[in-house]
C-alpha positions in Angstrom: 125.5 138.8 129.6 123.7 141.8 131.0 119.9 141.3 131.0 118.2 143.9 128.9 115.0 145.8 130.0 112.1 147.0 128.0 108.9 148.8 128.9 105.4 149.2 127.6 103.4 152.2 128.8 99.7 152.5 128.3 97.7 155.6 129.5 94.1 156.7 129.1 93.2 160.2 130.3 90.2 161.1 128.1 87.2 158.8 128.3 84.1 159.8 126.4 81.4 159.8 127.6 82.9 158.4 130.9 84.7 160.9 133.2 88.2 162.0 132.0 91.2 161.8 134.4 93.0 165.1 133.9 96.1 164.3 136.0 96.8 161.2 134.0 97.8 163.3 131.0 101.2 163.8 132.6 101.8 160.2 133.6 103.6 159.0 130.4 106.3 161.8 130.5 106.8 161.1 134.2 107.2 157.4 133.6 109.5 158.0 130.7 111.8 160.1 132.9 111.7 157.6 135.7 112.7 154.7 133.3 115.5 156.8 131.9 116.8 157.3 135.4 116.7 153.6 135.8 119.0 153.2 132.8 116.3 152.2 130.3 116.9 154.2 127.1 114.0 155.7 125.2 114.6 153.2 122.4 113.5 150.5 124.8 110.3 152.2 125.9 107.1 151.8 123.8 104.4 154.4 124.8 100.7 154.8 123.9 98.5 157.5 125.2 98.3 161.3 125.8 101.0 163.4 124.3 102.4 160.6 122.1 102.5 161.6 118.5 100.1 159.5 116.3 98.5 157.8 119.4 95.4 155.8 118.6 92.4 155.1 120.8 93.2 152.4 123.4 90.2 150.2 122.9 90.0 146.8 124.7 91.0 145.0 121.6 94.0 147.3 120.9 95.2 147.1 124.5 95.0 143.3 124.4 97.0 143.3 121.1 99.7 145.7 122.4 100.2 143.8 125.6 100.3 140.4 124.0 102.7 141.5 121.2 105.0 143.0 123.8 105.1 139.9 125.9 105.3 137.5 122.9 108.2 139.6 121.4 110.4 139.1 124.4 113.7 137.3 124.1 115.1 135.0 126.7 116.6 136.8 129.7 114.8 140.1 129.1 113.1 141.9 132.0 109.8 143.5 131.0 107.8 146.4 132.6 104.2 147.0 131.7 102.5 150.1 133.0 98.8 151.1 132.8 97.3 154.4 134.0 93.6 155.0 133.7 90.2 153.9 135.1 89.8 150.4 136.6 87.0 148.2 137.9 87.1 145.5 140.6 84.6 142.7 140.2 84.6 139.5 142.3 88.2 140.0 143.4 89.5 140.6 139.9 90.8 143.8 138.5 89.8 145.0 135.0 91.3 147.8 132.9 88.7 150.2 131.5 89.3 150.8 127.8 89.0 154.2 126.1 85.9 153.1 124.2 83.9 152.2 127.3 80.4 153.4 126.7 78.1 154.1 129.8 75.0 153.4 127.7 76.2 150.2 126.2 78.7 148.7 128.7 80.8 145.7 127.7 80.9 142.3 129.4 83.6 141.6 131.9 85.0 138.9 129.6 85.6 141.6 126.9 88.0 143.6 129.1 91.6 143.0 130.0 91.8 141.5 133.5 94.6 140.7 135.9 93.9 137.0 135.1 94.7 137.8 131.4 97.8 139.7 132.3 99.0 136.8 134.5 98.3 134.1 131.8 99.9 136.1 129.0 103.0 136.8 131.1 103.4 133.1 131.9 103.8 132.3 128.2 106.5 135.0 127.7 110.2 134.1 127.2 111.2 137.0 129.5 113.1 136.4 132.7 110.7 138.6 134.6 107.5 140.7 134.0 106.6 143.6 136.3 103.1 144.9 135.8 102.3 148.3 137.4 98.6 149.1 137.5 97.9 152.7 138.4 94.1 152.6 138.4 91.3 153.0 140.9 89.7 149.9 142.3 86.8 152.0 143.6 85.6 155.5 142.5 84.0 156.0 139.1 81.0 153.7 139.0 81.1 151.5 135.9 78.6 148.8 135.1 79.2 145.7 133.0 76.8 143.8 130.8 76.2 140.1 131.7 78.1 137.5 129.7 76.0 135.9 127.1 77.4 132.4 127.7 75.1 132.0 130.8 77.6 133.1 133.5 78.3 136.6 134.9 81.2 135.3 137.0 84.8 135.7 136.2 85.8 133.2 138.8 83.5 130.5 137.3 85.5 130.5 134.0 88.3 128.0 134.3 91.3 128.8 132.2 92.8 126.2 129.9 95.2 124.0 131.8 98.8 125.3 131.8 101.3 122.4 131.9 104.3 124.7 131.7 106.9 123.9 134.4 107.4 126.6 137.0 111.1 126.7 136.1 110.2 127.7 132.5 108.0 130.7 133.3 109.1 134.3 134.2 109.0 135.7 137.6 105.8 137.8 137.6 104.8 140.6 139.9 101.6 142.7 139.6 101.6 145.9 141.7 98.5 148.0 142.2 98.7 151.7 143.1 96.0 151.3 145.8 94.2 148.7 147.8 90.7 147.4 147.2 88.0 150.0 147.5 90.4 152.9 147.2 91.1 155.7 144.8 94.4 155.7 143.0 94.9 159.5 143.1 93.4 162.9 142.5 94.6 166.3 141.5 95.1 169.1 144.1 96.5 172.4 143.1 98.0 170.9 139.9 99.8 168.2 141.8 99.0 164.5 141.8 98.3 163.3 145.3 98.2 159.6 146.1 95.6 158.9 148.7 96.4 156.8 151.8 96.2 153.1 151.2 97.7 150.0 152.6 100.9 148.7 151.0 100.3 147.7 147.3 99.3 144.1 146.8 102.3 142.3 145.3 101.8 139.0 143.5 104.9 137.1 142.8 104.8 133.8 141.0 107.4 131.0 140.6 105.1 128.0 140.9 101.3 128.1 141.0 101.1 130.0 144.2 100.4 133.7 144.9 101.7 135.6 147.8 
């Protein structure tokens, strides 16, 4: 049986009062065309963001719900693609997705945002055969601040996730690809065209056991 493929596309161009990212407004149509060329029909692509009719604000809670529902709704053997385009933050070696409701005057805690740790953990629990996560976000650039966590720790790395006893043979193959290296911009607009700035090869995380390479 041929393995089916589905995609979830999330894009945030207009942040208020944080800086907007004008070139991101064209990312969803470009990704939809690319997926169609890959043989993934429009009926298998779920998109949320600029240019999508009826699109709602992508708050941290809504992004978390959309991503988890997409992963939890997988059937055995499916290959999933999740794409995010927008602002990002890097803190203590972890990547965080900046939601549309980020407020510069009342910044959220790191634990309130969607992180690469969350994406990895949620993907592990999916019935999919594979999960490819494409994160098109700066890991340096717009300066965002985060409020300290109220549980007495400000560290993401100090929070130990619940023990996962799932066998490595029962979890999907997971890859997280970033559009730029640590401390780099993801892209900028020049003469109406999106230009990717020079950066080392994207970091690829591939998981079959508990190791990361």
